[in-house]
DSSP file (Angstrom, degrees, kcal/mol; ACC not computed):
  #  RESIDUE AA STRUCTURE BP1 BP2  ACC     N-H-->O    O-->H-N    N-H-->O    O-->H-N    TCO  KAPPA ALPHA  PHI   PSI    X-CA   Y-CA   Z-CA
    1    1 A M              0   0    0      0, 0.0     2,-0.4     0, 0.0    67,-0.1   0.000 360.0 360.0 360.0 138.2   65.8  116.1  164.0
    2    2 A R        -     0   0    0     66,-0.1     2,-0.4    65,-0.1    62,-0.1  -0.991 360.0-138.8-129.9 139.8   63.0  118.2  162.6
    3    3 A I        -     0   0    0     -2,-0.4    60,-3.2    61,-0.3    65,-0.0  -0.808   3.6-152.6-100.4 133.8   59.9  119.4  164.4
    4    4 A V        -     0   0    0     -2,-0.4    58,-0.2    58,-0.3     5,-0.1  -0.928  30.2-119.1 -99.9 117.6   56.5  119.5  162.8
    5    5 A P    >>  -     0   0    0      0, 0.0     4,-2.2     0, 0.0     3,-1.0  -0.312  18.3-127.9 -56.8 136.6   54.4  122.2  164.5
    6    6 A L  H 3> S+     0   0    0      1,-0.3     4,-1.2     2,-0.2     7,-0.1   0.872 107.6  57.3 -56.4 -40.8   51.3  120.6  166.1
    7    7 A A  H 34 S+     0   0    0      1,-0.2    -1,-0.3     2,-0.2     4,-0.1   0.826 115.1  38.1 -61.1 -30.6   49.0  123.1  164.4
    8    8 A D  H <4 S+     0   0    0     -3,-1.0    -2,-0.2     1,-0.1    -1,-0.2   0.780 126.5  32.4 -90.0 -29.5   50.3  122.0  161.0
    9    9 A G  H  X S+     0   0    0     -4,-2.2     4,-2.3     1,-0.1    -2,-0.2   0.209  76.7 113.1-118.2  16.5   50.8  118.2  161.6
   10   10 A A  H  X S+     0   0    0     -4,-1.2     4,-0.8     1,-0.2    -1,-0.1   0.911  82.2  47.7 -58.4 -44.8   48.1  117.2  164.0
   11   11 A A  H >4 S+     0   0    0      1,-0.2     3,-0.7     2,-0.2    -1,-0.2   0.899 112.3  49.4 -65.1 -39.4   46.2  115.0  161.5
   12   12 A I  H >4 S+     0   0    0      1,-0.2     3,-1.8     2,-0.2     4,-0.2   0.881 103.7  60.1 -66.3 -37.5   49.4  113.3  160.4
   13   13 A S  H >< S+     0   0    0     -4,-2.3     3,-1.6     1,-0.3    -1,-0.2   0.723  88.5  73.7 -65.7 -19.7   50.4  112.6  164.0
   14   14 A Q  T << S+     0   0    0     -4,-0.8    -1,-0.3    -3,-0.7    -2,-0.2   0.654  81.1  71.9 -68.8 -13.9   47.3  110.5  164.4
   15   15 A L  T <  S-     0   0    0     -3,-1.8    -1,-0.3    -4,-0.2    -2,-0.2   0.718  98.0-145.1 -70.6 -19.6   48.8  107.8  162.3
   16   16 A G    <   -     0   0    0     -3,-1.6     2,-0.2    -4,-0.2    -1,-0.2  -0.245  41.0 -26.1  81.6-175.3   51.2  107.0  165.2
   17   17 A A  E    S+A   34   0A   0     17,-0.7    17,-2.8    -3,-0.1     2,-0.3  -0.503  70.8 163.9 -74.9 137.4   54.8  105.9  164.9
   18   18 A F  E     -A   33   0A   0     15,-0.2     2,-0.4    -2,-0.2    15,-0.2  -0.994  24.3-158.0-152.6 156.1   55.8  104.1  161.8
   19   19 A T  E     -A   32   0A   0     13,-2.3    13,-2.9    -2,-0.3     2,-0.5  -0.999   6.9-156.4-134.5 135.8   58.8  103.0  159.8
   20   20 A I  E     -A   31   0A   0     -2,-0.4     2,-0.6    11,-0.2    11,-0.2  -0.966   6.3-162.3-113.6 122.9   59.1  102.2  156.1
   21   21 A C  E     -A   30   0A   0      9,-2.9     9,-2.4    -2,-0.5     2,-0.6  -0.917  11.4-146.9-103.9 118.9   61.9  100.0  155.0
   22   22 A D        -     0   0    0     -2,-0.6     2,-0.5     7,-0.2     7,-0.1  -0.757  15.5-176.6 -88.3 123.3   62.6  100.1  151.3
   23   23 A L        -     0   0    0     -2,-0.6     2,-1.8     2,-0.6     5,-0.1  -0.774  68.3 -58.0-121.4  83.9   63.8   96.8  149.9
   24   24 A E  S    S+     0   0    0     -2,-0.5     2,-0.3     3,-0.1    -2,-0.1  -0.452 117.3   7.0  79.5 -61.7   64.5   97.5  146.2
   25   25 A D  S >  S-     0   0    0     -2,-1.8     3,-1.3     1,-0.0    -2,-0.6  -0.878  84.2 -89.2-145.7 175.2   61.0   98.7  145.1
   26   26 A E  G >  S+     0   0    0      1,-0.3     3,-1.3    -2,-0.3    18,-0.1   0.842 120.3  58.7 -58.5 -36.7   57.6   99.7  146.4
   27   27 A E  G 3  S+     0   0    0      1,-0.3    -1,-0.3    17,-0.1    -3,-0.1   0.770 110.2  43.7 -65.4 -24.2   56.2   96.1  146.1
   28   28 A N  G <  S+     0   0    0     -3,-1.3    -1,-0.3    -5,-0.1    -2,-0.2   0.286  87.2 121.1-104.2   9.7   59.0   94.9  148.5
   29   29 A A    <   -     0   0    0     -3,-1.3    15,-2.6    -4,-0.3     2,-0.4  -0.374  51.9-144.4 -71.8 153.7   58.7   97.7  151.0
   30   30 A V  E     -AB  21  43A   0     -9,-2.4    -9,-2.9    13,-0.2     2,-0.5  -0.982   6.1-157.0-123.2 131.3   57.9   96.9  154.6
   31   31 A L  E     -AB  20  42A   0     11,-3.0    11,-2.8    -2,-0.4     2,-0.5  -0.936   5.4-169.3-108.9 124.9   55.7   99.0  156.9
   32   32 A H  E     -AB  19  41A   0    -13,-2.9   -13,-2.3    -2,-0.5     2,-0.4  -0.970   9.7-171.5-113.8 121.4   56.1   98.7  160.7
   33   33 A R  E     -AB  18  40A   0      7,-2.5     7,-2.2    -2,-0.5     2,-0.4  -0.896   5.6-163.3-115.3 142.3   53.4  100.5  162.7
   34   34 A E  E     +AB  17  39A   0    -17,-2.8   -17,-0.7    -2,-0.4     5,-0.2  -0.980  11.7 169.7-124.6 136.9   53.3  101.1  166.4
   35   35 A T        -     0   0    0      3,-3.0   -19,-0.0    -2,-0.4   -20,-0.0  -0.732  52.3 -91.3-127.5-177.5   50.4  102.0  168.6
   36   36 A S  S    S+     0   0    0     -2,-0.2     3,-0.1     1,-0.2   -20,-0.0   0.738 124.3  27.2 -70.0 -19.8   49.9  102.1  172.3
   37   37 A V  S    S+     0   0    0      1,-0.2     2,-0.3     0, 0.0    -1,-0.2   0.595 126.7   4.5-117.4 -14.4   48.6   98.6  172.4
   38   38 A T        -     0   0    0      2,-0.0    -3,-3.0     0, 0.0     2,-0.3  -0.972  50.6-144.1-158.0 168.1   50.2   96.8  169.5
   39   39 A D  E     -B   34   0A   0     -2,-0.3     2,-0.3    -5,-0.2    -5,-0.2  -0.980  19.5-169.9-138.6 156.3   52.5   96.9  166.6
   40   40 A S  E     -B   33   0A   0     -7,-2.2    -7,-2.5    -2,-0.3     2,-0.4  -0.951  16.6-139.7-144.5 160.5   52.3   95.4  163.1
   41   41 A I  E     -B   32   0A   0     -2,-0.3     2,-0.4    -9,-0.2    -9,-0.2  -0.982  16.4-170.0-123.5 133.7   54.2   94.7  160.0
   42   42 A E  E     -B   31   0A   0    -11,-2.8   -11,-3.0    -2,-0.4     2,-0.5  -0.987  10.4-149.7-126.1 133.6   52.7   95.0  156.5
   43   43 A L  E     -B   30   0A   0     -2,-0.4   -13,-0.2   -13,-0.2   -15,-0.1  -0.888  60.9 -37.2-104.2 127.5   54.4   93.9  153.3
   44   44 A G  S    S+     0   0    0    -15,-2.6     4,-0.3    -2,-0.5     3,-0.1  -0.062  87.1 111.3  56.5-163.7   53.7   95.8  150.1
   45   45 A G  S >> S-     0   0    0      1,-0.2     4,-0.7     2,-0.1     3,-0.5  -0.060  80.3 -64.3  92.8 171.1   50.2   97.1  149.6
   46   46 A V  H 3> S+     0   0    0      1,-0.2     4,-1.7     2,-0.2     3,-0.4   0.827 119.2  66.5 -67.5 -36.3   48.3  100.3  149.5
   47   47 A N  H 3> S+     0   0    0      1,-0.2     4,-2.7     2,-0.2     5,-0.2   0.831  93.5  60.2 -60.2 -32.5   48.9  101.3  153.1
   48   48 A I  H <> S+     0   0    0     -3,-0.5     4,-2.7    -4,-0.3    -1,-0.2   0.928 105.3  48.0 -62.5 -43.2   52.6  101.8  152.5
   49   49 A G  H  X S+     0   0    0     -4,-0.7     4,-2.3    -3,-0.4    -1,-0.2   0.888 110.9  52.3 -61.8 -38.9   51.9  104.4  149.9
   50   50 A R  H  X S+     0   0    0     -4,-1.7     4,-1.9     2,-0.2    -2,-0.2   0.929 113.1  42.9 -62.6 -46.3   49.5  106.1  152.3
   51   51 A Y  H  X S+     0   0    0     -4,-2.7     4,-2.4     2,-0.2    -2,-0.2   0.872 112.0  53.9 -70.1 -36.6   52.1  106.2  155.0
   52   52 A R  H  X S+     0   0    0     -4,-2.7     4,-2.4    -5,-0.2    -1,-0.2   0.918 109.1  49.1 -62.6 -42.3   54.8  107.3  152.6
   53   53 A S  H  X S+     0   0    0     -4,-2.3     4,-2.4     2,-0.2    -2,-0.2   0.894 109.6  52.3 -63.0 -40.0   52.6  110.2  151.5
   54   54 A A  H  X S+     0   0    0     -4,-1.9     4,-2.5     2,-0.2    -2,-0.2   0.914 109.5  49.2 -62.5 -42.6   52.0  111.1  155.2
   55   55 A F  H  X S+     0   0    0     -4,-2.4     4,-2.5     1,-0.2    -2,-0.2   0.931 110.6  49.9 -62.2 -44.7   55.7  111.2  155.8
   56   56 A E  H  X S+     0   0    0     -4,-2.4     4,-2.0     1,-0.2    -1,-0.2   0.889 111.0  49.6 -63.3 -38.7   56.3  113.4  152.8
   57   57 A R  H  X S+     0   0    0     -4,-2.4     4,-1.7     2,-0.2    -1,-0.2   0.920 111.8  48.2 -63.9 -42.6   53.6  115.8  153.9
   58   58 A S  H  X S+     0   0    0     -4,-2.5     4,-1.5     1,-0.2    -2,-0.2   0.873 109.1  53.5 -67.1 -34.8   55.1  116.0  157.4
   59   59 A W  H  < S+     0   0    0     -4,-2.5    -1,-0.2     1,-0.2    -2,-0.2   0.904 109.1  49.1 -63.6 -40.8   58.6  116.6  155.9
   60   60 A D  H  < S+     0   0    0     -4,-2.0    -1,-0.2     1,-0.2    -2,-0.2   0.837 114.6  45.1 -66.7 -32.5   57.2  119.5  153.9
   61   61 A L  H  < S+     0   0    0     -4,-1.7    -1,-0.2    -5,-0.1    -2,-0.2   0.678  92.9 106.4 -83.2 -18.9   55.5  120.9  157.0
   62   62 A A  S  < S-     0   0    0     -4,-1.5   -58,-0.3   -58,-0.2     2,-0.0  -0.226  75.0-112.1 -67.5 148.4   58.5  120.4  159.3
   63   63 A L        -     0   0    0    -60,-3.2    -1,-0.1     1,-0.1   -60,-0.1  -0.354  43.8 -94.2 -66.6 158.0   60.7  123.3  160.5
   64   64 A S     >  -     0   0    0      1,-0.1     4,-2.9   -62,-0.1   -61,-0.3  -0.266  39.6-102.1 -66.3 163.7   64.2  123.3  159.1
   65   65 A P  H  > S+     0   0    0      0, 0.0     4,-2.3     0, 0.0     5,-0.1   0.904 125.0  47.4 -54.8 -41.5   66.9  121.6  161.3
   66   66 A E  H  > S+     0   0    0      2,-0.2     4,-2.4     1,-0.2     5,-0.2   0.906 112.2  48.2 -69.2 -40.9   68.1  125.1  162.4
   67   67 A Q  H  > S+     0   0    0      2,-0.2     4,-2.2     1,-0.2    -1,-0.2   0.903 112.3  50.3 -64.1 -40.1   64.6  126.3  163.2
   68   68 A S  H  X S+     0   0    0     -4,-2.9     4,-2.4     2,-0.2    -2,-0.2   0.916 109.8  50.5 -62.9 -43.8   63.9  123.0  165.1
   69   69 A R  H  X S+     0   0    0     -4,-2.3     4,-2.4    -5,-0.2    -2,-0.2   0.925 110.8  48.6 -60.2 -46.3   67.1  123.5  167.1
   70   70 A R  H  X S+     0   0    0     -4,-2.4     4,-2.4     1,-0.2    -1,-0.2   0.895 110.9  50.7 -62.7 -40.1   66.2  127.1  168.0
   71   71 A L  H  X S+     0   0    0     -4,-2.2     4,-2.6     2,-0.2     5,-0.2   0.926 110.5  48.9 -64.3 -44.3   62.7  126.0  169.1
   72   72 A I  H  X S+     0   0    0     -4,-2.4     4,-2.4     1,-0.2    -2,-0.2   0.930 112.9  47.4 -60.8 -45.9   64.1  123.2  171.3
   73   73 A L  H  X S+     0   0    0     -4,-2.4     4,-2.2     1,-0.2    -1,-0.2   0.891 112.3  49.9 -63.9 -39.3   66.6  125.6  173.0
   74   74 A A  H  X S+     0   0    0     -4,-2.4     4,-2.1     2,-0.2    -2,-0.2   0.918 112.1  47.0 -65.8 -43.4   63.9  128.3  173.5
   75   75 A R  H  X S+     0   0    0     -4,-2.6     4,-2.3     2,-0.2    -2,-0.2   0.891 111.4  51.5 -66.5 -38.5   61.5  125.8  175.1
   76   76 A A  H  X S+     0   0    0     -4,-2.4     4,-2.5    -5,-0.2    -1,-0.2   0.906 109.3  50.5 -63.7 -41.0   64.3  124.4  177.3
   77   77 A A  H  X S+     0   0    0     -4,-2.2     4,-2.4     2,-0.2    -2,-0.2   0.895 109.7  51.0 -63.8 -40.0   65.1  127.9  178.5
   78   78 A T  H  X S+     0   0    0     -4,-2.1     4,-2.1     2,-0.2    -2,-0.2   0.921 110.9  47.9 -63.1 -44.3   61.5  128.6  179.3
   79   79 A L  H  X S+     0   0    0     -4,-2.3     4,-2.3     2,-0.2    -2,-0.2   0.901 111.3  50.7 -64.0 -40.8   61.2  125.4  181.3
   80   80 A R  H  X S+     0   0    0     -4,-2.5     4,-2.3     1,-0.2    -2,-0.2   0.923 110.0  49.9 -62.1 -43.1   64.5  126.2  183.2
   81   81 A A  H  X S+     0   0    0     -4,-2.4     4,-1.7     1,-0.2    -2,-0.2   0.891 110.6  50.1 -63.1 -40.0   63.2  129.7  184.0
   82   82 A Q  H  X S+     0   0    0     -4,-2.1     4,-1.7     1,-0.2    -1,-0.2   0.901 110.9  49.1 -65.4 -40.9   59.9  128.2  185.3
   83   83 A L  H  < S+     0   0    0     -4,-2.3    -2,-0.2     1,-0.2    -1,-0.2   0.879 109.0  52.9 -66.0 -37.4   61.8  125.7  187.5
   84   84 A D  H  < S+     0   0    0     -4,-2.3    -1,-0.2     1,-0.2    -2,-0.2   0.852 112.0  45.6 -66.2 -34.4   64.0  128.5  188.9
   85   85 A R  H  < S+     0   0    0     -4,-1.7    -1,-0.2     1,-0.2    -2,-0.2   0.795 123.3  34.4 -77.5 -29.1   60.9  130.5  189.9
   86   86 A N     <        0   0    0     -4,-1.7    -1,-0.2    -5,-0.1    -2,-0.1  -0.622 360.0 360.0-127.9  71.7   59.1  127.6  191.4
   87   87 A P              0   0    0      0, 0.0    -1,-0.1     0, 0.0    -4,-0.1   0.512 360.0 360.0 -66.0 360.0   61.6  125.3  193.0
């Protein structure tokens, strides 16, 4: 798991959850998109390239696996400390 800092990836996150399944080549790729009210499947097409580019940008912006792990542990420790102070 890798975390994309919100300040760096806010625009990308507006695309919502999506999965790209590669089936041999770009023309046969499948895009599955999820929103709060619907989900859709798109076969081939320009949107797949758009979503693939968004994923690649988010991958470049993401913290490393070790940095992500440290951030998660630090945030969990902060939450535990807050709960201990305010039971």
